[in-house]
N, C-alpha and C positions, 0 to 999 in steps of 0.2 A: 257228020252231024256233030260228033263230040268235039271236033276241032273248032267248029263254028261257035259252039256254046262256050268253049274256053276262051276264044278270041273276044266274044262279047263280054264275058266276065272280066277279062283283063282290061278292056276299054272302059268298063264301068269303074273299075278300081282306079285306073289312072285319072279319070275325070274327077273322081271324088278326092284324090290326093292333090289335084292342082286347083281346087276351087279356093278363091280368095274369100276371107271372112267378110260378112256383110258390112262391117264397119269400114272396110278398105275398098269396097267396090266403087268404081267410077263408070260414067257413061261411056267414055271413049278412051280405052287403054292407049291407043296410038297418040293421043294428045299429051300424055304425061311427059314432063320435062325431066331429064336425067339429072342426077346430082352433079355430075361432071360438067354438064353444060351450064348449070346455074352457078357453079363455082368459077368457071372461066369468064362468063359474061353475065353477071348478076342483074344488071339493069335491063338487059334485053328480055328477060323472062318474067318480070314483075307482073303479077296477076294471073299467071298461067298455072294450070293444075300440075300437081306432082304427087308421087308416092315414094317416100323415102323412109328408111329404117336403119336400125343399128343397135348399138349397146348404149344404155343410159350412162352418161358421165356425171351429170349433176341435175338437180331439180331445185328451182328457185320459185317460191310463192310470194306474191305481193298482192296488194289490194287491187291492182290493175289486172291480175290474172297470173297464170303460171308459165314459166319458161323452162323447157326441158332441153338440156344440152346433150346431143347424141353423137357418138362416134359412128360415122356413116359406114355401113357394110352393104355389099351387094345383096339383092333380094332374090329369093327363090321364086318360082312361078306363082306360088300362092301367097307371096308377100312376106314370108318369114325371112329375117336376116340370116345370111350364111355365116356361121362362126368362122372367124379368121383372125390372124395376127397382122393382116394388111388392111389399111383403110386409106381412102382418098382425103380424109379430113373430118371435120365436125360441122354440124349444123345446129341451129336452134329452132325448136318447135314452140310456137306461142299458142296458148289455150286460154279461153275465158274460164274463170272459176278456179277452184282449189283442187290440187292433186296431192294425195298423201305420199310424202317421200318415203314412208315406211313400206308402202306397197310398191311404188315405182322406184325401186332401189337401184343404186349404182350397180352396173353389171347385168341388169335384166335386159332382154331383147324386146324391142318395141318397133312398131311401124305406124307411120302417119300418112294420111291423105290431107290435102289442102291446097292453098294457093301460095305461090312464091311472093314474098314481100322483099322490101329493100334490105340489102345485106347490112350487117352491123359489125363494127370493130369491137374487139374485146381482147381479153388476155387468157392465155393458157400458160399457167405458171408465170414466167417472166417474158413470154413471147407475145407480141402483138399479132392478132389473128383476125382475118375477115371471115365472119360467119354468114353463110347463106341462111336465110330465115324462111320458115314455112308457117303460115297462119293455118293451124290445123283445124279441120272440120271433122275428122274422124281419127281414132287411134285404136290400136290393138296391142295390149301387153301380152306377149306370148307366154303360154304356160311352160313350165320346166319340162325338159326332156330327160327323164331318168336314165341313168346308165344301166346296162344289162346287169342283173343282180345274180347271175349264176355263170359258172364256167362249166362247160361240158366236154366230155371226152368221147369220141366216136371210135368204137373198137372194130367197126367193119373194115374189110380189106380195102385198100386204095382203089383197086380196079372196079370194085362193086359199088362204091358209094356215089359214083357219078351218074348212075342210072336214075331215071325219073322216080321210079318206085324202088328205092334202094333198101328198104328195111321191112319187107313183108315177114321175114322169118328171124330177124335179129332183135335182141332186146334194145330198148331205148338207150339214149346216152346216160352216162353215169355222172351225177353232179358231184364234183370233188371240192367245191368251195363256194360259199355264198358271200357276196360283197354288198355293201350299202353305199349309196352316194347319188348325187344329182349334180347336173351341170349349172343349175341356177336355183335360187331360192324362191319360195312363194308359189302361188298358183296363178292360172290365167285370169286376166281381167280385161274386159273390153268396154269401151264406151264409144258413143257416137254423138256427134254434135258438140255442144259447148260445155263440156265438163272438164 
């Protein structure tokens, strides 16, 4: 009975971890077009739905709306970009309205849902680049993930610490150093629709 209870708790935990934020939900996950497909054949996928994300490279606001240039990164099951030094390229997300570049800073992680538009040519430094374009209907600016703020030393013996309940009679870990830091600046922001 106890094992059944633990399995149910684990399933509940995993389902909670893999849920996509409301701003990024779509009716049919299977219909989403991957970034690689849109990059290889941009004309073929115009008007089709997509969910892309990555790291913000630039934000440009005009009277016509906002354009966010994003370094594409693969997404986890719940839509958060996977931090990596590898990317397939960049894309542009177009939004109606104003987006504050002090909140949507370069280096922050973001994910968009929307429909694919015609690709655009542009420049990255001195290089001509063909940008896949996403007309965004939803966006989610991911909150920072703080680094672990303490270092612990485990004084239990090596053979004993691998048991499930390894510390019933041992003192807790000793904190030997506190650290400060975060991988990204700012806090989580989310919007849906034409913001």
